[in-house]
TORDREN-265628 format. One record per residue (C-alpha): residue number from 1; residue in one letter; chain; x, z, y. Coordinates in nm, 4 decimals. Last residue first. Layout:
N
[NUM, 'A', 'A', [X, Z, Y]],
...
***
This chain:
71
[71, 'T', 'A', [-0.6658, -2.9960, -1.9135]],
[70, 'Q', 'A', [-0.4236, -2.7009, -1.9133]],
[69, 'S', 'A', [-0.6365, -2.3847, -1.8803]],
[68, 'V', 'A', [-0.5052, -2.1141, -1.6489]],
[67, 'A', 'A', [-0.4869, -1.7683, -1.8068]],
[66, 'V', 'A', [-0.5589, -1.4920, -1.5551]],
[65, 'P', 'A', [-0.2786, -1.2421, -1.5168]],
[64, 'P', 'A', [-0.3551, -0.8864, -1.6312]],
[63, 'A', 'A', [-0.4964, -0.6544, -1.3640]],
[62, 'K', 'A', [-0.2793, -0.3593, -1.2683]],
[61, 'T', 'A', [-0.4077, -0.0165, -1.3607]],
[60, 'I', 'A', [-0.3649, 0.2386, -1.0825]],
[59, 'K', 'A', [-0.2129, 0.5870, -1.0700]],
[58, 'G', 'A', [0.0929, 0.4738, -1.2649]],
[57, 'A', 'A', [0.3394, 0.6994, -1.0813]],
[56, 'S', 'A', [0.5483, 0.3967, -0.9819]],
[55, 'L', 'A', [0.2512, 0.2258, -0.8201]],
[54, 'C', 'A', [0.1254, 0.5444, -0.6520]],
[53, 'R', 'A', [0.4685, 0.6010, -0.4935]],
[52, 'T', 'A', [0.4904, 0.2342, -0.3981]],
[51, 'C', 'A', [0.1833, 0.2586, -0.1770]],
[50, 'V', 'A', [-0.1216, 0.0533, -0.2756]],
[49, 'R', 'A', [-0.2921, -0.2296, -0.0860]],
[48, 'V', 'A', [-0.5862, -0.3828, -0.2702]],
[47, 'R', 'A', [-0.6781, -0.7089, -0.4414]],
[46, 'R', 'A', [-0.9704, -0.6554, -0.6744]],
[45, 'R', 'A', [-1.0557, -0.7536, -1.0315]],
[44, 'R', 'A', [-1.3820, -0.6020, -1.1509]],
[43, 'G', 'A', [-1.4241, -0.3352, -1.4193]],
[42, 'E', 'A', [-1.6589, -0.1110, -1.2189]],
[41, 'R', 'A', [-1.3838, 0.1476, -1.1619]],
[40, 'D', 'A', [-1.1395, -0.1113, -1.0285]],
[39, 'I', 'A', [-0.9075, -0.3424, -1.2225]],
[38, 'I', 'A', [-0.6134, -0.4125, -0.9960]],
[37, 'K', 'A', [-0.4501, -0.6995, -0.8086]],
[36, 'V', 'A', [-0.1613, -0.5766, -0.5968]],
[35, 'T', 'A', [-0.0678, -0.5831, -0.2274]],
[34, 'Q', 'A', [0.2258, -0.3499, -0.1699]],
[33, 'L', 'A', [0.2385, -0.0698, 0.0851]],
[32, 'N', 'A', [0.5556, 0.1091, 0.1972]],
[31, 'P', 'A', [0.4010, 0.3420, 0.4547]],
[30, 'L', 'A', [0.4531, 0.2615, 0.8236]],
[29, 'W', 'A', [0.6367, 0.5063, 1.0472]],
[28, 'R', 'A', [0.5116, 0.4535, 1.4015]],
[27, 'R', 'A', [0.6852, 0.4827, 1.7393]],
[26, 'R', 'A', [0.6372, 0.6419, 2.0814]],
[25, 'S', 'A', [0.9212, 0.6386, 2.3327]],
[24, 'K', 'A', [1.1691, 0.9111, 2.4187]],
[23, 'N', 'A', [1.4920, 0.8858, 2.6145]],
[22, 'N', 'A', [1.7473, 1.1382, 2.4872]],
[21, 'A', 'A', [2.0437, 0.9264, 2.6090]],
[20, 'H', 'A', [2.1319, 0.8700, 2.2434]],
[19, 'S', 'A', [1.7798, 0.7351, 2.1944]],
[18, 'V', 'A', [1.4786, 0.9229, 2.0573]],
[17, 'Q', 'A', [1.1932, 0.7347, 1.8918]],
[16, 'N', 'A', [0.9015, 0.9730, 1.9095]],
[15, 'G', 'A', [0.6273, 1.0394, 1.6595]],
[14, 'S', 'A', [0.3620, 0.8746, 1.4490]],
[13, 'G', 'A', [0.2790, 0.8535, 1.0808]],
[12, 'P', 'A', [0.1095, 0.5550, 0.9235]],
[11, 'A', 'A', [-0.1466, 0.6166, 0.6486]],
[10, 'K', 'A', [-0.1414, 0.7520, 0.2904]],
[9, 'G', 'A', [-0.4965, 0.7440, 0.1533]],
[8, 'C', 'A', [-0.3943, 0.8357, -0.2030]],
[7, 'T', 'A', [-0.5346, 0.5448, -0.4028]],
[6, 'Y', 'A', [-0.6156, 0.2561, -0.1663]],
[5, 'C', 'A', [-0.3144, 0.3272, 0.0560]],
[4, 'V', 'A', [-0.3845, 0.2805, 0.4279]],
[3, 'F', 'A', [-0.2111, 0.0297, 0.6556]],
[2, 'A', 'A', [-0.5024, -0.2090, 0.7157]],
[1, 'M', 'A', [-0.7747, 0.0447, 0.7832]],
***
């Protein structure tokens, strides 16, 4: 389940790569997934993979950066 969007479930597509000589070989179209830290439904911080369409649509809430103490 590595190439699946956390929000919408978008997964790789498959088909044929066709050359100019009409030779066909199998290929995959991978979704544009980004690893982001989010706040999930239980209020915890999680690192998940989300497609860029869900990111730009605002379907997830990104986690604010954690403040690092200077001691």
